C-alpha positions as a Python dict, from the first residue, in 0.01 Angstrom:
ca = {
    (1, 'X'): (0, 0, 0),
    (2, 'X'): (-271, -231, 8),
    (3, 'X'): (-136, -530, -83),
    (4, 'X'): (163, -448, 222),
    (5, 'X'): (-165, -391, 451),
    (6, 'X'): (-303, -745, 294),
    (7, 'X'): (38, -934, 376),
    (8, 'X'): (58, -756, 715),
    (9, 'X'): (-313, -862, 783),
    (10, 'X'): (-194, -1203, 676),
    (11, 'X'): (110, -1252, 885),
    (12, 'X'): (-51, -1135, 1197),
    (13, 'X'): (-390, -1327, 1185),
    (14, 'X'): (-299, -1478, 1517),
    (15, 'X'): (-394, -1116, 1674),
    (16, 'X'): (-734, -1090, 1866),
    (17, 'X'): (-984, -813, 1929),
    (18, 'X'): (-1114, -787, 2259),
    (19, 'X'): (-1446, -575, 2354),
    (20, 'X'): (-1430, -297, 2552),
    (21, 'X'): (-1591, -551, 2851),
    (22, 'X'): (-1336, -785, 2794),
    (23, 'X'): (-1036, -538, 2842),
    (24, 'X'): (-1214, -414, 3142),
    (25, 'X'): (-1213, -764, 3305),
    (26, 'X'): (-819, -829, 3208),
    (27, 'X'): (-527, -781, 3433),
    (28, 'X'): (-327, -543, 3258),
    (29, 'X'): (88, -583, 3280),
    (30, 'X'): (304, -228, 3324),
    (31, 'X'): (652, -254, 3362),
    (32, 'X'): (670, -354, 3737),
    (33, 'X'): (425, -633, 3654),
    (34, 'X'): (629, -768, 3373),
    (35, 'X'): (897, -771, 3568),
    (36, 'X'): (763, -994, 3852),
    (37, 'X'): (603, -1206, 3593),
    (38, 'X'): (963, -1265, 3386),
    (39, 'X'): (1089, -1320, 3744),
    (40, 'X'): (785, -1590, 3818),
    (41, 'X'): (874, -1777, 3509),
    (42, 'X'): (1245, -1767, 3569),
    (43, 'X'): (1219, -1932, 3914),
    (44, 'X'): (948, -2177, 3761),
    (45, 'X'): (1104, -2289, 3499),
    (46, 'X'): (1396, -2393, 3731),
    (47, 'X'): (1184, -2516, 3965),
    (48, 'X'): (890, -2693, 3757),
    (49, 'X'): (836, -2995, 3987),
    (50, 'X'): (667, -2721, 4272),
    (51, 'X'): (364, -2712, 4014),
    (52, 'X'): (69, -2868, 4017),
    (53, 'X'): (-6, -3082, 3702),
    (54, 'X'): (-270, -2832, 3576),
    (55, 'X'): (7, -2549, 3541),
    (56, 'X'): (76, -2508, 3204),
    (57, 'X'): (434, -2408, 3231),
    (58, 'X'): (474, -2443, 2867),
    (59, 'X'): (188, -2198, 2774),
    (60, 'X'): (320, -1953, 3014),
    (61, 'X'): (682, -2014, 2874),
    (62, 'X'): (508, -1944, 2496),
    (63, 'X'): (334, -1661, 2567),
    (64, 'X'): (655, -1497, 2743),
    (65, 'X'): (841, -1590, 2369),
    (66, 'X'): (552, -1462, 2157),
    (67, 'X'): (542, -1120, 2313),
    (68, 'X'): (902, -1095, 2300),
    (69, 'X'): (876, -1128, 1902),
    (70, 'X'): (565, -917, 1841),
    (71, 'X'): (700, -613, 2063),
    (72, 'X'): (933, -515, 1800),
    (73, 'X'): (647, -529, 1525),
    (74, 'X'): (409, -336, 1734),
    (75, 'X'): (657, -81, 1813),
    (76, 'X'): (706, -36, 1416),
    (77, 'X'): (341, -55, 1358),
    (78, 'X'): (269, 192, 1632),
    (79, 'X'): (528, 437, 1506),
    (80, 'X'): (383, 374, 1171),
    (81, 'X'): (28, 466, 1270),
    (82, 'X'): (128, 749, 1457),
    (83, 'X'): (298, 907, 1138),
    (84, 'X'): (-18, 839, 970),
    (85, 'X'): (-220, 1012, 1222),
    (86, 'X'): (33, 1265, 1196),
    (87, 'X'): (-5, 1272, 772),
    (88, 'X'): (-386, 1299, 804),
    (89, 'X'): (-361, 1570, 1055),
    (90, 'X'): (-137, 1799, 798),
    (91, 'X'): (-322, 1709, 520),
    (92, 'X'): (-665, 1789, 701),
    (93, 'X'): (-511, 2143, 776),
    (94, 'X'): (-383, 2214, 460),
    (95, 'X'): (-718, 2125, 284),
    (96, 'X'): (-903, 2335, 564),
    (97, 'X'): (-685, 2641, 541),
    (98, 'X'): (-708, 2626, 157),
    (99, 'X'): (-1117, 2603, 170),
    (100, 'X'): (-1108, 2936, 439),
    (101, 'X'): (-882, 3067, 132),
    (102, 'X'): (-1102, 3002, -115),
    (103, 'X'): (-1407, 3060, 67),
    (104, 'X'): (-1273, 3445, 144),
    (105, 'X'): (-1189, 3485, -254),
    (106, 'X'): (-1528, 3396, -297),
    (107, 'X'): (-1702, 3589, -69),
    (108, 'X'): (-1477, 3888, -239),
    (109, 'X'): (-1627, 3794, -594),
    (110, 'X'): (-1993, 3826, -515),
    (111, 'X'): (-2275, 3613, -484),
    (112, 'X'): (-2416, 3314, -653),
    (113, 'X'): (-2609, 2961, -586),
    (114, 'X'): (-2245, 2795, -500),
    (115, 'X'): (-2135, 3087, -287),
    (116, 'X'): (-2499, 3055, -98),
    (117, 'X'): (-2397, 2695, -70),
    (118, 'X'): (-2072, 2744, 104),
    (119, 'X'): (-2177, 2978, 339),
    (120, 'X'): (-2525, 2775, 443),
    (121, 'X'): (-2199, 2513, 502),
    (122, 'X'): (-1970, 2765, 697),
    (123, 'X'): (-2286, 2896, 924),
    (124, 'X'): (-2289, 2496, 1072),
    (125, 'X'): (-1948, 2458, 1054),
    (126, 'X'): (-1884, 2805, 1285),
    (127, 'X'): (-2219, 2824, 1474),
    (128, 'X'): (-2069, 2740, 1808),
    (129, 'X'): (-1780, 2953, 1739),
    (130, 'X'): (-1979, 3264, 1662),
    (131, 'X'): (-2184, 3213, 1979),
    (132, 'X'): (-1855, 3165, 2175),
    (133, 'X'): (-1731, 3500, 2052),
    (134, 'X'): (-2070, 3693, 2116),
    (135, 'X'): (-2114, 3754, 1757),
    (136, 'X'): (-2404, 3500, 1683),
    (137, 'X'): (-2481, 3422, 1366),
    (138, 'X'): (-2179, 3621, 1177),
    (139, 'X'): (-2019, 3497, 886),
    (140, 'X'): (-1676, 3319, 917),
    (141, 'X'): (-1319, 3488, 795),
}
């Protein structure tokens, strides 16, 4: 998987990173703005003589073409990232459920240094939860 990710990163090395400030300053293009921009491009491409020499129609065209090429890739990456997030959440849920179940068994088995350490961690994890339920300092499970 790492080799595939390395290849993906290599092939997408032209992607940029924006700071939060940069993102805030940029104009955002939603669906309606994109329709306008594409129509403007079509009109300008049909009548380039109306543009001043400083207007870069070729850059405008290249940006649209790049977006059109990258969009399907971004859609696939977003879907994959969504599945990764869901998998991480499901694994985390399974792990946490097993930890709680194991903790209950450890409590039933008795005391010991390991159980004391686990109980201390549980108190940290569930400290606010006990206060919400009105059972301050209660042991989870």
